[in-house]
C-alpha positions, 0 to 999 in steps of 0.5 A: 491511538493517536498521539502528537508528541509520543516518539518511543515505540510502545512496548518493549522490543527494540526499534529496527535500526535504521539505515541513515545516519544520526542527525540531518542526512547529508547526500554526498553522491561520492560516498555511496555505491550502487548495491542493487538496482530495483527499478530503472528510477529506484536504487539501493545504495551502500555506504562506501566506508559502512556496508551495512548502511543502506538508503534508498535513491530515487530518481525522479522527472522535474520538468518545469516544477519547481521539485518533483510532484512527490517530494511537494506532497511529501512536503505538505505532511508532518512527521508521522509513524505510518508515512514514509518520508524522503530524508534528503532531495538533491536538486537538479541531480543528476541533471537539470530535468530531475532531482534525486530523493533519498529514503530510509531503507527498510529491509524487510521490503514491501508488502508483497514481498514479505508476503512470498517470502515469508509465507508463501515460499517457506512454509506456504501457510496463510497471513495469521489474522493477527498480522492482518488486523495490525496492517488494516489499521495502520494504514487506516491510520496513515490514510486518515493522516494523508487526507487530513482527518487525524494529525496537526495542521489539518486545514493547512495541508488539505486532503491528499489522495494516495491514488496507488495504493497497493502491497507494492508501495506498503513497507514493513517494518520490524519492532522488535517483536515477532508483530510487524508494523507497515507504512505508507509510501510511494506517492508518485500518484498523489494528488491534492483533492479538489471538489471540481476534479472528484469525478475526473476519469484517471488513467493512472496508478495500477488499475488492478488495485482500483475500484470498479469506478476507475473508468466511470467516476475516477480515483480522485477521491478519498473512497477509491483508496479505501477501495484499494486498502479493501483490496491489499486486505483481500490480497493478504488473505486470498493471495489475489487482488479483485482483479487477477492476470489470468482474469483480466486476459480471460476478460480480453480475450472475450472482449476481444472476440466480440468486438470482431477481433479489435480491440476497442477504440477507447483502449487506445487512450491508454498507455497498453491495451492491457491496462485497458483490460485490467481497468475494465475487468469485473472485480471479483470479491472473495469472502475470507470467512468461509469454511472449505465446504463453503467454499467448495459449493461456491467453486472457489476451492483450489486442491494442493495441486491447483495451489502449486500449479499457480504458484500460491500458498493455501488460497483460502484460510477461513478468517473471523466474520469481523475482518471479512465484514469490514473488508467487504465494506471497504470493497463495496461496489458503491462508493458512497457506502464504503467506511471513511478513513476516520470511521476506519480509524476510529470505529474499525480501530476499537474492534482491532485492538479488541481482536489483537488483544485476544490474540496476541495480548500486549505484544499484539499491541506494540505500536499500535499508536499513530504518532505525529512530529520528529522522532516517529 
């Protein structure tokens, strides 16, 4: 499932039209106009000469560095069809303290948006298992790649930890078939692995998607990224992260009362108290291979009225034992028991390909090979 030189997509479907110009991209600010403000630092830009030509502009703080950390991290990586890299970087733009990074635009959006609009809001149906297997293997390939376990120049580029894997940081890509592909992006919190920093406490990233050891051992290790991948599988299957807002707030209220109506002292070390409780709230993992009766016995089944009241689609669909088993391995509460990304890419990958072949035939196998080099 690994190819160092191939540049063509497997299968007969047409590749998604890219929103960048052919050849080397050159950023000319006056040639683009603002189409949408996505966040305070992320803008969707449209070409003044071709309104259908879109790019994503990201303005990053440089500080005393030669370039933004995200740009430095991504520059370590060769091209790969599982990771989104910049198509242009402009230093000291729009001012000496910032740099402007330009990315290709993917119109299907991120994983959260895609699930909400294609399934939850549209027909309230669960995400097909074949889609989840594709996601599982492709992002496992992305992680194995950035961690230096597969791909070229492994020794030279070292091991990169993403540190902020969540549905909003994974893009959905149209490959010309009904089966989507997925790419990892947003390396704002990424770091290069160092032995001495493995267990250093880390207070960055998105705490709801971090493993239970985030408050004790930190997330500067490969096992933390594997947990976050498992949490994304959990989200696709159940509509929830292992820590929901409701659960975190209930935990906060209980801790506040138990502490004489005060927030714990350590809460002051976080950007806000909500982040402290998101980081410390117990993780709740829901098996995804249970039928309605099993869920009811565990008190997990929601009626249609309860689902709609919470603004979610069919809460729990019965997925295969195989998918549940790999998800549960990734979500082990003991970091040493989680599979490595190499095990996921190879061992889980074999099973994923078998399941995809059974579920969708050759079409379900389109773009399942990780590729490196130009044109990917």
